[in-house]
C-alpha positions as CSV (number, residue, x, y, z in Angstrom):
1,M,-17.0,25.2,-17.2
2,A,-14.3,24.7,-14.5
3,M,-12.6,21.2,-14.3
4,D,-9.1,19.8,-13.1
5,F,-7.4,18.4,-16.5
6,E,-5.2,16.8,-14.2
7,H,-8.5,14.8,-13.1
8,V,-10.8,15.0,-15.6
9,K,-12.1,12.0,-17.8
10,L,-12.7,12.5,-21.4
11,G,-14.3,9.3,-22.6
12,I,-14.6,8.6,-26.4
13,L,-17.2,6.6,-28.0
14,G,-15.2,4.7,-30.9
15,G,-11.5,4.0,-31.2
16,G,-10.5,4.7,-34.7
17,Q,-8.2,6.7,-36.3
18,L,-10.1,10.1,-35.2
19,G,-10.3,8.8,-32.0
20,K,-6.4,8.0,-32.1
21,M,-5.8,11.4,-33.5
22,L,-8.0,12.8,-30.7
23,C,-6.3,11.4,-27.9
24,L,-2.9,12.6,-29.1
25,A,-4.1,16.2,-28.9
26,A,-5.6,15.7,-25.4
27,S,-2.0,14.1,-24.7
28,N,-0.3,17.7,-25.0
29,W,-2.7,19.2,-22.4
30,N,-2.0,15.7,-20.2
31,L,-5.7,14.9,-20.0
32,S,-6.6,11.2,-19.5
33,T,-8.6,9.8,-22.2
34,Y,-11.0,6.5,-22.1
35,V,-12.1,4.9,-25.3
36,L,-14.8,2.1,-25.9
37,D,-14.3,0.0,-29.1
38,P,-15.4,-3.2,-30.0
39,S,-11.8,-3.7,-31.3
40,S,-9.2,-4.0,-28.6
41,D,-6.6,-3.1,-31.5
42,C,-8.1,-0.2,-32.5
43,P,-6.1,2.8,-33.3
44,A,-6.6,4.7,-30.1
45,A,-6.3,1.5,-28.1
46,S,-2.4,1.9,-28.1
47,V,-2.3,5.7,-27.3
48,C,-5.3,6.5,-24.9
49,T,-5.2,6.1,-20.6
50,G,-7.8,3.4,-20.3
51,F,-9.5,1.3,-23.2
52,S,-12.6,-0.6,-23.0
53,H,-13.9,-3.4,-25.0
54,G,-17.3,-3.1,-25.8
55,N,-19.8,-1.7,-28.6
56,F,-20.3,1.8,-28.8
57,R,-23.7,0.8,-30.5
58,N,-24.8,-1.2,-27.6
59,Y,-27.1,0.4,-24.8
60,E,-25.5,-1.3,-22.2
61,D,-22.3,-1.2,-22.8
62,V,-22.5,2.9,-23.5
63,L,-24.3,2.9,-20.4
64,A,-21.5,1.2,-18.1
65,F,-19.1,3.2,-19.9
66,G,-20.3,6.7,-20.0
67,R,-20.9,5.9,-15.8
68,N,-16.9,6.3,-14.9
69,V,-15.9,9.6,-16.9
70,D,-17.0,13.1,-16.4
71,I,-17.0,14.0,-20.2
72,L,-18.4,11.8,-22.8
73,T,-17.6,12.7,-26.9
74,I,-17.7,10.6,-30.1
75,E,-15.3,10.0,-33.0
76,I,-18.5,8.7,-34.8
77,E,-22.0,9.5,-35.0
78,H,-23.7,5.8,-35.3
79,V,-23.5,5.4,-31.4
80,N,-26.8,4.5,-29.1
81,L,-28.7,7.4,-28.2
82,Q,-31.1,5.7,-25.7
83,A,-28.0,5.1,-23.4
84,L,-27.0,9.1,-23.8
85,F,-30.2,10.3,-23.1
86,H,-30.3,8.4,-20.2
87,L,-26.1,9.5,-19.0
88,R,-27.5,13.2,-19.6
89,E,-30.1,12.3,-17.1
90,E,-27.5,11.2,-14.6
91,G,-25.3,14.6,-14.6
92,V,-22.7,12.9,-17.5
93,L,-22.0,16.0,-19.7
94,I,-22.2,14.9,-23.1
95,R,-20.6,16.7,-26.3
96,P,-22.0,16.9,-28.8
97,E,-25.6,17.0,-27.2
98,P,-28.0,13.7,-28.0
99,H,-30.5,15.8,-29.5
100,A,-28.2,16.9,-32.5
101,L,-26.7,13.4,-33.0
102,E,-30.5,12.1,-33.0
103,L,-31.2,14.4,-36.0
104,I,-27.5,14.1,-37.6
105,Q,-27.7,9.9,-37.4
106,D,-30.7,9.9,-39.9
107,K,-30.2,11.9,-43.3
108,A,-33.7,12.0,-43.6
109,K,-34.0,14.2,-40.3
110,Q,-31.5,16.3,-41.1
111,K,-32.3,17.4,-44.6
112,R,-35.8,18.1,-43.2
113,F,-34.1,20.2,-40.1
114,Y,-32.0,21.5,-42.8
115,I,-35.5,23.1,-44.4
116,S,-36.7,23.9,-41.5
117,E,-34.0,26.1,-40.6
118,G,-34.1,27.7,-43.8
119,L,-30.8,26.2,-44.7
120,P,-29.8,26.0,-48.4
121,T,-30.3,22.3,-49.7
122,A,-30.4,20.3,-53.0
123,G,-34.4,19.1,-53.1
124,F,-35.2,15.7,-51.9
125,S,-37.9,13.3,-51.0
126,V,-37.8,10.4,-48.2
127,F,-39.1,7.2,-49.7
128,P,-39.8,3.5,-47.0
129,G,-37.7,1.5,-49.7
130,K,-36.3,0.4,-53.0
131,N,-40.1,-0.8,-54.3
132,S,-41.4,2.7,-53.8
133,I,-38.2,4.4,-55.6
134,I,-39.1,2.2,-58.5
135,A,-42.5,3.1,-58.6
136,A,-42.1,7.0,-57.8
137,V,-39.3,6.5,-61.0
138,E,-42.3,4.9,-63.0
139,S,-45.0,7.6,-62.3
140,G,-42.8,10.3,-62.9
141,E,-42.8,11.5,-59.1
142,I,-38.7,11.2,-59.5
143,E,-37.0,12.1,-62.8
144,I,-33.3,10.2,-63.6
145,P,-30.4,11.3,-62.6
146,F,-30.9,11.4,-59.1
147,V,-28.6,10.3,-55.4
148,Q,-30.1,7.4,-53.3
149,K,-28.5,8.0,-49.8
150,L,-29.6,5.6,-47.0
151,S,-31.5,7.3,-44.2
152,K,-29.1,5.6,-41.6
153,T,-25.9,4.0,-41.3
154,G,-24.3,5.4,-44.2
155,Y,-20.9,6.3,-43.6
156,D,-17.3,6.8,-45.4
157,G,-18.9,6.6,-48.6
158,R,-20.8,3.6,-48.2
159,G,-24.7,4.2,-48.2
160,V,-25.2,6.4,-51.2
161,Y,-25.7,5.5,-55.2
162,I,-26.0,7.4,-58.0
163,V,-28.4,6.7,-60.2
164,R,-27.6,7.9,-63.7
165,E,-30.0,5.3,-66.1
166,K,-33.0,3.3,-65.2
167,K,-31.4,0.1,-66.2
168,Q,-29.3,1.1,-62.4
169,L,-32.5,0.6,-60.9
170,R,-32.0,-2.4,-59.8
171,N,-28.9,-2.2,-57.6
172,L,-30.7,0.6,-55.5
173,L,-30.1,0.1,-51.8
174,N,-32.8,-1.6,-49.7
175,G,-34.1,0.5,-46.7
176,E,-35.6,4.1,-46.1
177,S,-34.0,6.7,-48.8
178,V,-33.3,9.9,-49.2
179,I,-33.6,10.5,-53.2
180,E,-32.0,13.9,-53.9
181,D,-31.7,15.8,-57.1
182,L,-28.6,14.9,-58.6
183,V,-26.6,18.6,-58.1
184,D,-24.1,20.2,-61.1
185,V,-21.8,20.6,-59.1
186,K,-18.4,23.0,-59.9
187,K,-16.7,22.1,-56.3
188,E,-17.3,20.0,-53.2
189,I,-16.2,22.1,-50.4
190,S,-16.3,21.7,-46.5
191,V,-15.9,23.9,-43.7
192,I,-15.3,22.5,-40.1
193,V,-16.8,24.8,-37.5
194,S,-16.6,24.7,-33.6
195,R,-18.9,26.1,-31.0
196,N,-18.8,25.9,-27.0
197,S,-21.8,26.7,-24.7
198,A,-21.2,30.5,-24.5
199,G,-21.9,30.3,-28.5
200,E,-18.4,31.4,-29.6
201,T,-18.2,29.7,-33.5
202,K,-15.0,29.9,-35.2
203,C,-14.5,28.6,-38.7
204,F,-11.5,27.1,-40.6
205,P,-11.1,28.4,-43.9
206,P,-13.5,26.4,-46.6
207,V,-11.6,23.8,-48.4
208,E,-12.1,21.7,-51.7
209,M,-12.6,18.2,-51.7
210,V,-11.8,15.7,-54.5
211,F,-13.5,12.2,-54.4
212,N,-12.3,8.9,-55.7
213,S,-15.3,7.6,-57.9
214,K,-15.4,4.3,-57.1
215,A,-15.1,4.6,-53.2
216,N,-17.6,7.5,-53.1
217,I,-14.1,9.0,-50.2
218,V,-12.1,12.1,-50.5
219,E,-8.8,11.3,-53.0
220,F,-7.4,14.6,-52.5
221,L,-8.2,17.3,-50.0
222,I,-6.9,21.0,-51.4
223,S,-6.1,24.3,-48.8
224,P,-7.1,26.7,-49.2
225,C,-10.0,26.2,-51.6
226,E,-10.1,28.4,-54.5
227,L,-13.1,30.0,-53.9
228,D,-13.8,34.1,-54.5
229,G,-14.2,35.9,-51.2
230,A,-18.1,36.2,-50.9
231,L,-18.6,32.3,-51.3
232,A,-15.8,31.4,-49.0
233,E,-17.4,34.2,-46.7
234,R,-20.8,32.6,-47.2
235,A,-19.9,29.0,-46.5
236,C,-18.7,30.1,-43.2
237,E,-21.8,31.5,-42.5
238,L,-23.5,28.8,-43.5
239,A,-21.4,26.4,-41.5
240,E,-21.7,28.7,-38.7
241,L,-25.3,28.9,-38.7
242,T,-25.9,25.4,-39.2
243,I,-24.1,24.8,-35.6
244,Q,-25.8,27.1,-34.1
245,S,-29.0,25.8,-35.5
246,F,-28.5,22.1,-33.7
247,N,-27.5,24.3,-30.7
248,M,-24.5,21.8,-30.1
249,C,-21.2,22.2,-28.7
250,G,-18.1,20.7,-30.1
251,I,-16.8,20.7,-33.7
252,L,-19.1,20.0,-36.7
253,A,-17.9,19.4,-40.6
254,V,-20.5,20.8,-42.7
255,E,-20.2,19.2,-47.0
256,M,-21.2,22.0,-49.2
257,F,-21.7,21.8,-53.0
258,L,-20.6,24.7,-54.8
259,S,-23.3,24.5,-57.8
260,E,-22.1,25.7,-61.2
261,K,-24.7,28.2,-60.8
262,G,-23.2,29.6,-58.1
263,E,-25.2,28.2,-54.9
264,I,-23.6,26.9,-52.5
265,L,-25.8,24.3,-50.5
266,L,-25.6,22.1,-47.7
267,N,-24.3,18.1,-48.4
268,E,-24.1,16.6,-44.9
269,S,-22.8,17.1,-41.4
270,A,-20.6,15.2,-39.1
271,P,-20.3,16.1,-35.5
272,R,-16.9,15.1,-34.8
273,P,-13.6,16.2,-36.1
274,H,-13.8,14.8,-40.1
275,N,-11.5,13.4,-43.1
276,S,-11.3,17.3,-44.2
277,G,-9.6,18.5,-41.5
278,H,-7.0,16.4,-41.0
279,H,-4.6,19.0,-43.1
280,T,-5.0,21.1,-39.6
281,I,-2.7,19.3,-37.5
282,E,0.3,20.6,-39.6
283,A,-1.7,23.2,-42.0
284,A,-2.8,25.6,-39.1
285,F,-2.2,27.8,-36.1
286,T,-4.6,25.2,-34.3
287,S,-5.5,21.7,-35.4
288,Q,-9.3,20.3,-35.6
289,Y,-8.9,17.9,-33.0
290,E,-7.7,20.6,-30.3
291,Q,-10.6,22.8,-31.7
292,C,-13.0,19.7,-30.9
293,L,-11.0,20.1,-27.2
294,R,-11.2,23.6,-26.6
295,S,-15.1,23.4,-28.0
296,I,-16.2,20.5,-25.2
297,F,-14.3,21.6,-22.6
298,D,-15.5,25.2,-23.1
299,L,-12.6,26.9,-23.5
300,P,-11.8,30.0,-26.3
301,P,-12.0,28.7,-29.9
302,G,-7.7,28.6,-31.2
303,N,-7.2,30.4,-34.2
304,T,-8.0,28.6,-37.3
305,E,-5.8,30.4,-39.9
306,I,-3.9,28.0,-42.3
307,K,-0.2,28.7,-42.2
308,T,1.1,26.6,-45.3
309,P,-1.5,25.9,-48.5
310,S,-1.5,21.8,-48.6
311,V,-3.0,19.0,-50.2
312,M,-4.2,16.0,-48.0
313,I,-4.6,12.6,-49.6
314,N,-6.3,9.5,-48.1
315,I,-4.2,5.9,-47.9
316,L,-6.7,3.7,-49.0
317,G,-6.6,-0.2,-48.6
318,Q,-6.0,-1.5,-52.5
319,P,-8.3,-3.2,-54.3
320,G,-7.9,-6.7,-54.6
321,F,-6.3,-6.4,-51.3
322,E,-7.6,-7.9,-47.6
323,G,-5.5,-9.0,-45.0
324,D,-2.5,-8.3,-42.9
325,V,-1.2,-4.8,-43.7
326,R,1.8,-4.3,-45.5
327,Y,2.8,-0.8,-46.8
328,Q,5.2,-0.4,-50.3
329,G,6.7,2.3,-51.6
330,F,7.2,4.1,-48.1
331,R,10.8,4.6,-48.1
332,G,10.3,6.4,-51.6
333,C,7.3,8.6,-50.5
334,M,9.3,9.3,-47.4
335,G,11.9,11.3,-49.5
336,V,9.2,14.1,-50.7
337,L,9.5,17.3,-49.1
338,G,6.9,18.9,-47.1
339,A,5.0,15.6,-46.9
340,K,3.6,14.8,-43.2
341,F,2.7,10.9,-42.9
342,H,0.0,9.9,-40.6
343,I,-0.3,5.8,-40.6
344,Y,-3.4,5.1,-38.8
345,G,-2.2,1.3,-37.1
346,K,-5.6,-0.6,-38.3
347,T,-3.8,-4.0,-38.6
348,Q,-6.1,-5.3,-41.8
349,T,-6.3,-3.6,-45.0
350,K,-9.6,-3.8,-46.9
351,P,-10.3,-2.4,-50.9
352,Y,-10.8,1.1,-50.4
353,R,-10.7,1.1,-45.9
354,K,-8.8,4.2,-44.8
355,M,-5.2,2.8,-43.5
356,G,-3.8,6.5,-43.2
357,H,-3.0,9.8,-44.4
358,V,-0.4,12.4,-46.0
359,T,-0.7,16.0,-45.8
360,V,2.3,17.9,-48.4
361,L,3.3,21.3,-47.2
362,D,4.2,23.6,-49.7
363,D,3.8,27.3,-50.6
364,D,3.1,26.5,-54.3
365,I,-0.7,24.9,-54.3
366,E,0.3,23.3,-58.1
367,R,3.3,22.2,-56.7
368,A,1.7,20.2,-53.3
369,L,-0.5,18.9,-55.6
370,E,2.0,17.0,-57.9
371,K,3.7,15.4,-54.7
372,A,0.2,14.3,-53.4
373,K,-0.3,12.7,-56.6
374,F,3.3,11.3,-56.7
375,I,2.8,9.5,-53.0
376,M,-1.0,8.4,-54.1
377,G,1.1,6.6,-56.8
378,N,3.2,5.2,-55.1
379,L,2.4,4.6,-51.6
380,R,0.6,1.2,-51.5
381,S,-1.5,-0.5,-48.5
382,I,-1.3,-4.0,-49.5
383,A,-2.0,-7.6,-48.1
C-alpha cells in the first residue's frame, strides 16, 4: 500500500491510553491521527491531530467518523461492527479487518474458532444465562471449580468470575457465558504478534503476567518470561498461527496459560495494542505501537528483540477513592533508577482503574522486580 504519510488520515476508534500511545508513536512519523471517543477529556484528546466527540459503539457516529479518514483502526475491540462492514464496502481501509473483530468481540465465537482451527485451548461449554449454568451444575454437566466469562462486553478483568465453591453460584454473572475448565496454571504468558497484508508476521518475546487477584488486572509484567527455549518457541508459534488464522492485519495480543503439565493453551486474544506490551516502549528496539503502525500501513516489521530486562506495573486507582485524581508518592518514586513513568491523563480515579504504568529497566530482573514493588507500594492514585 503506497501512501503519502504527510497527507494520510489515520482514524482511531477509542481515545484511552492505548489510543494516546498510538498517537504519540504516529507523531514520530508526522502521521495525522484522528480520534473518536465519548469523552472530550480522554487521554488521546490532548495528543491527536483531530478529536471527534462520539460513541464508537454507535453506528451513525462510527460511519460519519470513518468517512473522513483514510485508514481506520481501533484501541478497543468493542466497536460498532455494522458500521465497519459498511465503511469497508465504501472503500475505507480497516485494520484489523471487521471479520476478525466479529470473532474476537464474542468470547464464545472466539473459543469455537480456536477449536475449528485446531488451536489448543481449555475445555469449555456455552450457556445462555445464569439459571442454565446452575442447572448444569446440579445435573453434573458442569463440575466446580470453573471460570465463567461473559461472551460479550468483558474487558480489563470485568466479565470474569471464578467459581471454586457451590455457594458462589448465587453470584454468577448474568448473560450468555463461556464456562471454562479451571486450568492448573503454572504461568500466565502473553505474546504480541504483528502481521501485514503481505503475510509477514513477527513476535515479541513472551512475557509473564502476574494478576491482581481482586481486580483480575495485570499487576506485574515480567520480561523476558522465564521459559525454556522450546516452550518460548511454541508460544510464538501459536501466536503466529492465531493471527494467521484470523487472517488479520495489525497487532494481536495472544494471552496463554502454561499449565503445570507443561501444555500451552490459548486463553484470549486482543486485536490491538495491549497492556502486556507496554514495556516495549523502552525495553525493545521497536515498541508495540510502532509495530502496530508498521502492520496497518503494510511496512516491514521492526526488530522485536528486547534491549534490557524489565518489569512493568500498572498504576491502579486505589480502593475507596473515586473523584478528581491526585498522585501520592510520585516524587519519591521518581528517584528509582531505571524507572520510566507513563501517566495517562485520566482526570477521574476509580478503584482499580488503570491510571498509568511504570516500566523498570534493569539488567538484573530480580532487582527490577524489587524496584517495581517499591513503586507499587508508594505511588498511589487517590482522590
